[in-house]
C-alpha positions in Angstrom: 113.3 83.8 -98.7 114.9 80.5 -97.1 115.7 82.4 -94.1 111.7 82.8 -93.8 110.9 79.2 -93.7 113.6 78.2 -91.4 112.2 80.4 -88.9 108.9 79.3 -89.3 109.9 75.5 -88.9 111.6 76.7 -86.1 108.5 78.1 -85.0 106.5 75.2 -85.6 109.0 72.5 -84.0 108.8 74.5 -80.9 104.8 74.5 -81.1 105.3 71.1 -81.3 107.8 70.6 -78.5 106.1 72.8 -76.1 102.5 71.0 -77.0 104.4 67.7 -76.4 106.0 68.3 -73.1 103.0 70.4 -71.2 99.9 69.0 -72.5 98.5 65.2 -71.0 96.2 64.3 -73.6 97.0 61.5 -76.3 95.7 63.1 -79.3 97.3 66.4 -78.5 100.8 64.7 -78.1 100.2 62.6 -81.6 99.7 66.1 -83.2 102.8 67.8 -81.3 104.5 64.9 -83.0 103.3 65.6 -86.2 103.8 69.6 -85.9 107.3 68.2 -85.1 107.7 66.2 -88.4 106.3 68.8 -90.5 108.9 71.0 -89.1 111.1 69.1 -90.1 109.7 68.3 -93.7 110.2 72.0 -94.1 113.8 72.1 -93.3 114.7 69.2 -95.6 112.8 70.5 -98.2 114.1 74.1 -97.9 117.5 73.2 -97.8 117.0 71.0 -100.9 115.9 73.9 -102.7 119.0 76.0 -101.8 121.5 73.7 -102.8 119.5 73.0 -105.9 119.8 68.9 -105.1 116.6 66.5 -104.8 117.8 64.4 -101.6 116.3 66.6 -98.9 112.9 66.4 -100.6 113.1 62.5 -100.9 114.0 62.0 -97.8 110.9 64.6 -96.5 108.8 61.8 -99.1 110.0 59.1 -96.9 109.4 61.1 -93.7 105.7 61.5 -94.7 105.5 58.1 -95.6 106.8 56.8 -92.4 104.2 59.3 -90.8 101.0 58.1 -92.4 101.7 54.8 -91.2 102.3 56.0 -87.5 99.4 57.8 -88.1 97.2 54.6 -88.8 98.6 52.7 -85.5 99.0 55.7 -83.3 95.5 56.8 -84.0 93.9 52.8 -83.9 96.0 52.8 -80.4 94.6 55.8 -79.0 91.1 54.8 -80.0 91.3 51.5 -78.6 93.0 52.9 -75.1 89.9 55.3 -75.0 87.2 52.7 -75.6 88.8 51.2 -72.9 89.1 53.8 -70.3 86.8 56.5 -71.8 89.8 59.1 -71.4 92.8 59.5 -73.6 94.8 61.0 -70.6 98.6 59.6 -70.5 98.8 60.3 -66.8 97.9 56.7 -65.9 100.6 54.9 -68.1 100.6 52.0 -65.4 97.3 51.1 -66.7 98.3 50.1 -70.1 100.7 47.1 -68.6 99.2 43.8 -69.2 
């Protein structure tokens, strides 16, 4: 059963990585990063369950806390960029200077 969770985590991480590397929309890139974080949480929790310790679950909890802070800050940056440029494309990163 744990093998299925690991396969699911690899699939989720791969989809997130492809989304991060291919897409140019900041929101899609942000969601891809969150998908990769959730895949790592799935691995931590499933390995914690296999070994019978709570270390992986505690680590997954802290990853979720950091991800929540990332959501607040990241979305505020994306909204600010959208208000200034009317686009969330990351092709013109030179516009983010100054």
